[in-house]
C-alpha positions, 0 to 999 in steps of 0.5 A: 396083662398076661396073668402068666407074667405073675408066675415068673421068678426074679432073675438070679441077678435081680435077686443078687442085687436085692441081697447085696443092696445094703452091703458096702464093698471094701474100698481098699480093693478094686472091684472084681466080678466073677458073677456074670457069665459075660465073655470078656476076651477081645472080639476077633478083628475079622469079625469087626472087619466083616461088620464094617465091610457090610454096613450096607446091609443095614438098609435092607430088611432081612429074611427070617430064614437067613441068607443061604450063605450063612446057613451054608457056613453053619452047615460047613462048621457042623461038618468040621466040628461034628462030622455031620452033613445037614441040609442047609435049607431045612435043618438049620436056622439062624437065631439072635442068640441062643437065649431068645431062641430057647424061649421062642421054641417053647412057645412053638412046641408047647400046646397049652390046651393039653391039660397039665403040659410039663416042661422038664428042666435040669436043676440047677439051670439057666433061668430062661428054661423056666420062664419060657415054660411058664409063659407058654402055659406049662408046668416045670418039673426039675431034675436035680444034678448028682455031684457023685456022678459028675453032676449028671441029672437024675433022669431016672428019678422022674415019674412015668406020669410026669414023662407022660405029660412032658412036651419039652425037655431042656438039657444043657451040655456042657452044663451051666453052671456045672460044666458037665458033658453028657455021655452017649449013654445019657443021650440014648436014655433021653432019646428012648424017653422022647420016642416013647412019650413024644416030647421035643428035646432042646439041647443048649450047647453054647459052651461047646467050644470051651473045653479042657479034655483032649476030645471036644464035648459030644454034641446032641446031633452028633450023639443022635447020628452015632445012634442011627438017628439021622433024621434027628427026630424031636431034637433041636440043638442051640449054638451061639457065637457069644462064647465061642467068638466073644461077641455077646453083643452081636446076638448071633447063633443058630438052631439045628435038627429035626426039619419038621420042628424047624419048619414050625419054628420058622413059621413062629419066628416069621410072625415073632419078628426075629430076623437077623440083621444082614450086617450081623449075618455077614460077620457071623459067616466070618466067625463060623468060617474061622477056627484059629480065633476059637483055638486061641480063645480056648487056650486063654481059658485053659491057662486061667483054669490051670492057675486058678483051680489048684489055688482054690482047691486048697481051701474049698471043694472045686474041680476042673469042669469038663467044659465051659468057663465056670467053676462050680465050687462047694463052700458048704464046709467053709461057711457056717451052716454051708450058706452060699449067700452068706459066703457071697455077701461076706466076700463082696463086703471084705474083699470086693469080689462078686460071685453068684450064690449057687442057690439062686441058680436052682429051685427046691426040688424033692426037698433039696436045692442042689445049688445050696452051699455052692458058688458059681465063679465065671472066669471071664476076665483076663488071667491076672484079674481072675488070679487076683480074685482067687487069691482074695477068695483064699484069704477070705476062706482063711479069715472064715477058718480063723473066725471059726477057730476063735468061736470054737476056742471061746466055746471050749473056754466057756464050757470048761470055766467053773 
Protein backbone atom coordinates (compact mmCIF):
# COMPACT_ATOMS: atom_id res chain seq x y z
CA UNK A 1 0.00 0.00 0.00
CA UNK A 2 1.04 3.61 -0.54
CA UNK A 3 2.82 4.49 2.72
CA UNK A 4 1.63 8.09 2.40
CA UNK A 5 -1.92 6.94 3.18
CA UNK A 6 -0.88 6.49 6.80
CA UNK A 7 -0.14 10.23 7.04
CA UNK A 8 -3.77 11.22 6.39
CA UNK A 9 -5.89 12.57 9.23
CA UNK A 10 -9.50 11.43 9.65
CA UNK A 11 -11.97 13.71 7.91
CA UNK A 12 -13.78 16.12 10.30
CA UNK A 13 -17.09 14.30 9.95
CA UNK A 14 -15.46 10.96 10.74
CA UNK A 15 -13.99 12.47 13.88
CA UNK A 16 -17.34 14.03 14.74
CA UNK A 17 -19.16 10.70 14.37
CA UNK A 18 -16.64 9.08 16.70
CA UNK A 19 -17.13 11.85 19.26
CA UNK A 20 -20.92 11.52 19.10
CA UNK A 21 -21.31 7.73 18.84
CA UNK A 22 -22.15 7.12 22.52
CA UNK A 23 -24.44 10.14 22.75
CA UNK A 24 -28.26 9.92 22.57
CA UNK A 25 -29.99 12.98 21.07
CA UNK A 26 -33.09 14.19 22.86
CA UNK A 27 -36.04 12.45 21.11
CA UNK A 28 -38.37 15.24 22.19
CA UNK A 29 -36.92 17.33 19.32
CA UNK A 30 -36.80 16.41 15.66
CA UNK A 31 -33.21 16.36 14.41
CA UNK A 32 -31.77 19.43 12.68
CA UNK A 33 -28.30 19.42 11.17
CA UNK A 34 -26.25 22.57 10.67
CA UNK A 35 -23.10 20.50 10.50
CA UNK A 36 -22.51 19.60 6.85
CA UNK A 37 -22.12 22.26 4.16
CA UNK A 38 -24.43 20.55 1.69
CA UNK A 39 -26.82 22.88 -0.18
CA UNK A 40 -30.47 22.06 0.46
CA UNK A 41 -32.24 24.61 -1.75
CA UNK A 42 -34.14 23.25 -4.74
CA UNK A 43 -32.21 22.45 -7.90
CA UNK A 44 -33.28 24.88 -10.67
CA UNK A 45 -35.84 23.34 -13.08
CA UNK A 46 -33.77 24.48 -16.08
CA UNK A 47 -30.89 22.27 -14.92
CA UNK A 48 -33.15 19.26 -14.43
CA UNK A 49 -34.70 19.83 -17.85
CA UNK A 50 -31.29 20.05 -19.50
CA UNK A 51 -30.30 16.75 -17.91
CA UNK A 52 -33.43 15.02 -19.19
CA UNK A 53 -33.11 16.56 -22.65
CA UNK A 54 -29.54 15.30 -23.06
CA UNK A 55 -29.64 11.73 -21.78
CA UNK A 56 -28.34 10.63 -25.16
CA UNK A 57 -24.95 11.89 -24.04
CA UNK A 58 -24.66 8.85 -21.79
CA UNK A 59 -23.88 6.80 -24.89
CA UNK A 60 -20.68 8.72 -25.67
CA UNK A 61 -17.23 8.88 -24.12
CA UNK A 62 -16.49 12.49 -23.09
CA UNK A 63 -13.33 14.41 -23.90
CA UNK A 64 -11.28 15.35 -20.84
CA UNK A 65 -11.03 18.95 -22.05
CA UNK A 66 -14.81 19.20 -22.24
CA UNK A 67 -16.94 20.33 -25.14
CA UNK A 68 -16.16 23.72 -26.71
CA UNK A 69 -19.71 24.87 -25.95
CA UNK A 70 -19.18 24.34 -22.22
CA UNK A 71 -15.81 26.10 -22.16
CA UNK A 72 -17.35 29.01 -24.05
CA UNK A 73 -20.29 29.19 -21.62
CA UNK A 74 -17.77 29.33 -18.77
CA UNK A 75 -15.76 32.15 -20.39
CA UNK A 76 -18.94 34.13 -21.02
CA UNK A 77 -19.86 33.78 -17.36
CA UNK A 78 -16.37 34.86 -16.29
CA UNK A 79 -16.75 37.95 -18.46
CA UNK A 80 -20.16 38.82 -17.01
CA UNK A 81 -19.07 38.15 -13.43
CA UNK A 82 -15.50 39.45 -13.38
CA UNK A 83 -15.07 41.45 -16.60
CA UNK A 84 -12.41 38.99 -17.83
CA UNK A 85 -11.79 37.82 -21.38
CA UNK A 86 -10.38 34.31 -21.17
CA UNK A 87 -9.27 31.98 -23.94
CA UNK A 88 -11.81 29.15 -23.91
CA UNK A 89 -9.32 26.70 -25.45
CA UNK A 90 -6.36 27.28 -23.12
CA UNK A 91 -7.43 29.09 -19.94
CA UNK A 92 -10.45 27.13 -18.71
CA UNK A 93 -11.01 23.44 -18.03
CA UNK A 94 -14.21 21.73 -16.82
CA UNK A 95 -13.80 19.55 -13.72
CA UNK A 96 -15.96 17.16 -11.72
CA UNK A 97 -16.47 19.56 -8.83
CA UNK A 98 -13.82 21.64 -7.10
CA UNK A 99 -12.94 18.97 -4.53
CA UNK A 100 -11.44 16.43 -6.93
CA UNK A 101 -9.77 19.20 -8.92
CA UNK A 102 -8.09 20.72 -5.86
CA UNK A 103 -6.72 17.29 -5.02
CA UNK A 104 -5.61 16.57 -8.58
CA UNK A 105 -3.84 19.90 -9.03
CA UNK A 106 -1.54 19.12 -6.12
CA UNK A 107 -0.58 15.84 -7.78
CA UNK A 108 0.20 17.79 -10.96
CA UNK A 109 2.17 20.62 -9.40
CA UNK A 110 4.16 19.02 -6.58
CA UNK A 111 7.62 17.69 -7.38
CA UNK A 112 8.26 15.20 -4.55
CA UNK A 113 11.86 14.69 -5.72
CA UNK A 114 12.68 18.17 -4.47
CA UNK A 115 13.60 17.62 -0.84
CA UNK A 116 11.26 19.20 1.70
CA UNK A 117 8.48 20.24 -0.71
CA UNK A 118 5.94 22.40 1.15
CA UNK A 119 2.28 23.22 0.59
CA UNK A 120 1.02 26.24 2.52
CA UNK A 121 -2.60 26.17 3.73
CA UNK A 122 -4.85 28.55 5.65
CA UNK A 123 -5.88 27.41 9.14
CA UNK A 124 -8.76 26.54 9.66
CA UNK A 125 -9.11 24.98 6.24
CA UNK A 126 -10.98 22.68 3.88
CA UNK A 127 -9.46 19.28 4.66
CA UNK A 128 -8.85 18.29 1.05
CA UNK A 129 -5.91 20.75 0.94
CA UNK A 130 -3.99 18.78 3.55
CA UNK A 131 -4.80 15.37 2.08
CA UNK A 132 -3.80 16.50 -1.39
CA UNK A 133 -0.47 17.81 -0.09
CA UNK A 134 0.38 14.71 1.93
CA UNK A 135 -0.47 12.26 -0.85
CA UNK A 136 1.61 14.32 -3.27
CA UNK A 137 4.60 13.76 -0.99
CA UNK A 138 4.75 17.29 0.42
CA UNK A 139 4.74 18.71 3.92
CA UNK A 140 2.05 21.13 5.04
CA UNK A 141 2.59 24.51 6.65
CA UNK A 142 -0.45 26.13 8.25
CA UNK A 143 -1.13 29.86 8.46
CA UNK A 144 -3.54 30.83 11.22
CA UNK A 145 -6.42 33.24 10.66
CA UNK A 146 -6.63 36.37 12.79
CA UNK A 147 -10.09 37.14 14.26
CA UNK A 148 -8.96 40.71 14.93
CA UNK A 149 -8.45 41.25 11.19
CA UNK A 150 -11.68 39.74 9.86
CA UNK A 151 -10.08 36.29 9.92
CA UNK A 152 -7.38 37.24 7.42
CA UNK A 153 -4.56 34.70 7.23
CA UNK A 154 -1.30 35.90 8.75
CA UNK A 155 0.86 35.30 5.67
CA UNK A 156 3.63 37.50 7.04
CA UNK A 157 4.17 35.00 9.86
CA UNK A 158 5.50 32.42 7.38
CA UNK A 159 9.32 32.23 7.58
CA UNK A 160 11.32 32.98 4.45
CA UNK A 161 12.82 29.48 4.63
CA UNK A 162 9.31 27.97 4.38
CA UNK A 163 8.34 30.12 1.39
CA UNK A 164 11.60 29.06 -0.31
CA UNK A 165 10.43 25.42 -0.21
CA UNK A 166 6.80 26.14 -1.06
CA UNK A 167 5.51 24.67 -4.32
CA UNK A 168 1.78 25.24 -3.85
CA UNK A 169 -0.34 27.66 -1.84
CA UNK A 170 -4.02 26.95 -1.18
CA UNK A 171 -6.24 29.93 -0.48
CA UNK A 172 -10.01 30.05 0.02
CA UNK A 173 -11.92 33.26 -0.64
CA UNK A 174 -14.70 33.51 0.45
CA UNK A 175 -13.28 31.43 3.24
CA UNK A 176 -14.54 28.16 4.66
CA UNK A 177 -15.46 28.37 7.53
CA UNK A 178 -14.82 32.06 8.22
CA UNK A 179 -16.63 33.65 5.27
CA UNK A 180 -13.83 36.21 4.88
CA UNK A 181 -13.07 37.69 1.45
CA UNK A 182 -9.49 38.56 0.54
CA UNK A 183 -8.94 42.21 -0.49
CA UNK A 184 -6.74 43.35 -3.37
CA UNK A 185 -3.84 44.20 -1.04
CA UNK A 186 -3.73 40.62 0.23
CA UNK A 187 -3.70 39.26 -3.31
CA UNK A 188 -0.82 41.58 -4.20
CA UNK A 189 1.20 40.23 -1.27
CA UNK A 190 0.62 36.64 -2.40
CA UNK A 191 1.39 37.40 -6.04
CA UNK A 192 4.66 39.05 -5.02
CA UNK A 193 5.58 36.01 -2.93
CA UNK A 194 4.69 33.67 -5.80
CA UNK A 195 6.82 35.68 -8.23
CA UNK A 196 9.77 35.60 -5.85
CA UNK A 197 9.57 31.91 -4.91
CA UNK A 198 7.90 30.39 -7.96
CA UNK A 199 5.00 28.55 -6.30
CA UNK A 200 1.53 28.03 -7.76
CA UNK A 201 -1.52 29.59 -6.09
CA UNK A 202 -4.70 27.48 -6.04
CA UNK A 203 -7.65 29.74 -5.26
CA UNK A 204 -10.78 27.95 -4.01
CA UNK A 205 -13.74 30.23 -4.82
CA UNK A 206 -16.73 27.89 -4.64
CA UNK A 207 -18.69 30.24 -2.31
CA UNK A 208 -18.25 33.31 -4.52
CA UNK A 209 -21.92 33.68 -5.47
CA UNK A 210 -23.38 33.67 -1.95
CA UNK A 211 -22.62 37.07 -0.47
CA UNK A 212 -24.19 39.72 1.74
CA UNK A 213 -22.38 42.96 0.90
CA UNK A 214 -23.31 45.35 -1.89
CA UNK A 215 -20.43 44.23 -4.11
CA UNK A 216 -19.70 40.61 -5.06
CA UNK A 217 -16.47 39.12 -3.70
CA UNK A 218 -13.25 39.90 -5.51
CA UNK A 219 -11.99 36.88 -7.45
CA UNK A 220 -8.33 35.89 -7.75
CA UNK A 221 -8.19 36.26 -11.55
CA UNK A 222 -10.03 39.56 -11.26
CA UNK A 223 -7.45 40.74 -8.72
CA UNK A 224 -4.63 39.61 -11.00
CA UNK A 225 -6.09 41.53 -13.94
CA UNK A 226 -6.47 44.67 -11.82
CA UNK A 227 -2.79 44.37 -10.88
CA UNK A 228 -1.68 44.02 -14.50
CA UNK A 229 -1.17 40.26 -14.44
CA UNK A 230 -3.18 39.38 -17.52
CA UNK A 231 -1.30 36.12 -18.05
CA UNK A 232 -2.39 34.88 -14.56
CA UNK A 233 1.11 33.54 -13.98
CA UNK A 234 1.13 30.60 -11.52
CA UNK A 235 -2.52 31.24 -10.60
CA UNK A 236 -5.42 28.78 -10.93
CA UNK A 237 -8.96 29.54 -9.71
CA UNK A 238 -11.53 26.86 -8.82
CA UNK A 239 -15.28 27.42 -9.11
CA UNK A 240 -18.20 25.05 -8.68
CA UNK A 241 -21.89 24.88 -9.50
CA UNK A 242 -22.64 23.00 -6.27
CA UNK A 243 -23.31 26.05 -4.09
CA UNK A 244 -24.11 28.54 -6.86
CA UNK A 245 -26.79 26.39 -8.47
CA UNK A 246 -27.67 23.84 -5.75
CA UNK A 247 -26.42 20.82 -7.69
CA UNK A 248 -23.83 19.17 -5.41
CA UNK A 249 -24.71 15.75 -6.82
CA UNK A 250 -23.94 16.85 -10.37
CA UNK A 251 -20.23 17.32 -9.55
CA UNK A 252 -19.58 20.15 -11.97
CA UNK A 253 -17.18 23.05 -11.87
CA UNK A 254 -14.18 24.47 -13.67
CA UNK A 255 -10.64 25.70 -13.22
CA UNK A 256 -9.28 28.79 -14.94
CA UNK A 257 -6.03 30.70 -15.06
CA UNK A 258 -2.43 30.19 -16.15
CA UNK A 259 -2.53 28.40 -19.51
CA UNK A 260 0.83 26.72 -18.94
CA UNK A 261 -0.33 25.19 -15.66
CA UNK A 262 -3.66 24.11 -17.18
CA UNK A 263 -1.84 22.42 -20.07
CA UNK A 264 -0.02 20.17 -17.61
CA UNK A 265 -3.18 19.73 -15.53
CA UNK A 266 -5.05 18.53 -18.64
CA UNK A 267 -2.28 16.01 -19.32
CA UNK A 268 -2.58 14.66 -15.78
CA UNK A 269 -6.37 14.49 -15.98
CA UNK A 270 -6.27 12.66 -19.32
CA UNK A 271 -4.56 9.75 -17.56
CA UNK A 272 -6.48 10.22 -14.33
CA UNK A 273 -9.80 9.63 -16.15
CA UNK A 274 -11.65 12.71 -14.94
CA UNK A 275 -13.79 13.61 -17.95
CA UNK A 276 -17.23 15.08 -17.33
CA UNK A 277 -20.29 13.26 -18.70
CA UNK A 278 -21.72 14.90 -21.86
CA UNK A 279 -25.11 14.93 -20.14
CA UNK A 280 -23.72 16.83 -17.17
CA UNK A 281 -21.89 19.18 -19.52
CA UNK A 282 -25.15 20.20 -21.18
CA UNK A 283 -26.82 20.78 -17.81
CA UNK A 284 -23.77 22.81 -16.75
CA UNK A 285 -24.11 25.01 -19.83
CA UNK A 286 -27.71 25.73 -18.86
CA UNK A 287 -26.63 26.63 -15.32
CA UNK A 288 -23.74 28.91 -16.33
CA UNK A 289 -25.95 30.68 -18.88
CA UNK A 290 -28.63 31.60 -16.33
CA UNK A 291 -28.26 34.11 -13.51
CA UNK A 292 -31.86 34.46 -12.33
CA UNK A 293 -31.73 31.29 -10.22
CA UNK A 294 -28.46 32.46 -8.65
CA UNK A 295 -30.00 35.77 -7.61
CA UNK A 296 -32.94 33.92 -6.05
CA UNK A 297 -30.61 31.50 -4.28
CA UNK A 298 -28.59 34.37 -2.81
CA UNK A 299 -31.77 36.11 -1.64
CA UNK A 300 -32.85 32.96 0.22
CA UNK A 301 -29.55 32.85 2.09
CA UNK A 302 -29.73 36.55 2.89
CA UNK A 303 -33.17 36.17 4.44
CA UNK A 304 -31.96 33.28 6.62
CA UNK A 305 -28.89 35.12 7.81
CA UNK A 306 -30.96 38.23 8.56
CA UNK A 307 -33.20 36.16 10.84
CA UNK A 308 -30.67 33.87 12.47
CA UNK A 309 -27.59 36.06 13.03
CA UNK A 310 -29.18 38.70 15.34
CA UNK A 311 -30.85 35.95 17.38
CA UNK A 312 -27.60 34.07 17.97
CA UNK A 313 -25.69 37.30 18.59
CA UNK A 314 -27.70 37.74 21.78
CA UNK A 315 -26.02 34.71 23.37
CA UNK A 316 -22.65 34.32 21.61
CA UNK A 317 -20.05 36.21 19.58
CA UNK A 318 -21.15 35.80 15.97
CA UNK A 319 -21.23 38.16 13.02
CA UNK A 320 -22.59 38.22 9.49
CA UNK A 321 -19.78 36.94 7.23
CA UNK A 322 -18.67 38.62 4.03
CA UNK A 323 -19.89 35.63 2.02
CA UNK A 324 -20.61 31.89 2.10
CA UNK A 325 -23.33 30.05 3.99
CA UNK A 326 -21.56 29.52 7.32
CA UNK A 327 -21.64 31.30 10.63
CA UNK A 328 -18.31 31.01 12.45
CA UNK A 329 -19.50 31.45 16.02
CA UNK A 330 -17.34 31.94 19.10
CA UNK A 331 -18.64 29.84 22.01
CA UNK A 332 -15.54 30.15 24.16
CA UNK A 333 -17.36 32.38 26.66
CA UNK A 334 -20.46 30.18 26.70
CA UNK A 335 -19.00 26.82 27.70
CA UNK A 336 -16.74 25.79 30.53
CA UNK A 337 -13.12 26.16 29.43
CA UNK A 338 -14.32 27.29 25.98
CA UNK A 339 -14.69 23.71 24.75
CA UNK A 340 -16.30 23.68 21.28
CA UNK A 341 -16.58 19.88 21.26
CA UNK A 342 -18.36 19.87 24.62
CA UNK A 343 -20.71 22.56 23.29
CA UNK A 344 -21.54 20.49 20.19
CA UNK A 345 -22.07 17.31 22.21
CA UNK A 346 -24.33 19.03 24.72
CA UNK A 347 -26.37 20.76 22.01
CA UNK A 348 -26.99 17.48 20.20
CA UNK A 349 -27.80 15.62 23.41
CA UNK A 350 -30.22 18.20 24.83
CA UNK A 351 -31.74 19.83 21.73
CA UNK A 352 -30.97 17.47 18.81
CA UNK A 353 -29.13 20.11 16.77
CA UNK A 354 -25.90 19.06 15.07
CA UNK A 355 -23.10 21.59 14.51
CA UNK A 356 -19.43 21.16 13.62
CA UNK A 357 -16.84 21.94 16.32
CA UNK A 358 -14.34 24.42 14.97
CA UNK A 359 -11.32 22.63 16.37
CA UNK A 360 -12.00 19.73 13.96
CA UNK A 361 -11.53 22.09 11.01
CA UNK A 362 -8.06 23.24 12.06
CA UNK A 363 -4.67 21.98 13.17
CA UNK A 364 -2.52 23.04 16.09
CA UNK A 365 -0.08 25.51 14.60
CA UNK A 366 2.26 27.90 16.37
CA UNK A 367 0.86 26.65 19.67
CA UNK A 368 -2.73 27.48 18.72
CA UNK A 369 -5.72 25.73 17.20
CA UNK A 370 -7.54 28.71 15.59
CA UNK A 371 -10.79 26.73 15.43
CA UNK A 372 -10.88 25.97 19.16
CA UNK A 373 -13.76 27.58 20.98
CA UNK A 374 -15.76 28.06 17.78
CA UNK A 375 -18.49 26.18 15.95
CA UNK A 376 -19.43 26.20 12.29
CA UNK A 377 -23.12 26.57 11.52
CA UNK A 378 -24.15 25.75 7.94
CA UNK A 379 -27.41 27.59 7.18
CA UNK A 380 -28.26 25.29 4.29
CA UNK A 381 -31.73 24.09 5.29
CA UNK A 382 -34.86 26.15 4.72
CA UNK A 383 -35.49 29.30 6.76
CA UNK A 384 -37.99 27.85 9.29
CA UNK A 385 -35.64 24.96 10.12
CA UNK A 386 -32.61 27.25 10.50
CA UNK A 387 -34.64 29.60 12.70
CA UNK A 388 -35.85 26.70 14.84
CA UNK A 389 -32.25 25.51 15.24
CA UNK A 390 -31.19 29.02 16.28
CA UNK A 391 -33.92 29.19 18.92
CA UNK A 392 -32.80 25.84 20.35
CA UNK A 393 -29.19 27.08 20.45
CA UNK A 394 -30.33 30.16 22.36
CA UNK A 395 -32.16 27.93 24.83
CA UNK A 396 -29.10 25.72 25.20
CA UNK A 397 -26.89 28.74 25.91
CA UNK A 398 -29.40 29.89 28.52
CA UNK A 399 -29.21 26.44 30.13
CA UNK A 400 -25.41 26.67 30.21
CA UNK A 401 -25.50 30.12 31.78
CA UNK A 402 -28.02 28.97 34.37
CA UNK A 403 -25.86 25.96 35.19
CA UNK A 404 -22.76 28.16 35.51
CA UNK A 405 -24.64 30.54 37.83
CA UNK A 406 -25.73 27.65 40.02
CA UNK A 407 -22.15 26.36 40.25
CA UNK A 408 -20.91 29.84 41.16
CA UNK A 409 -23.61 30.20 43.79
CA UNK A 410 -22.77 26.79 45.25
CA UNK A 411 -19.09 27.67 45.42
CA UNK A 412 -19.91 30.95 47.17
CA UNK A 413 -22.06 29.21 49.76
CA UNK A 414 -19.40 26.56 50.33
CA UNK A 415 -16.74 29.19 50.78
CA UNK A 416 -18.78 31.28 53.20
CA UNK A 417 -20.03 28.38 55.33
CA UNK A 418 -18.01 28.28 58.60
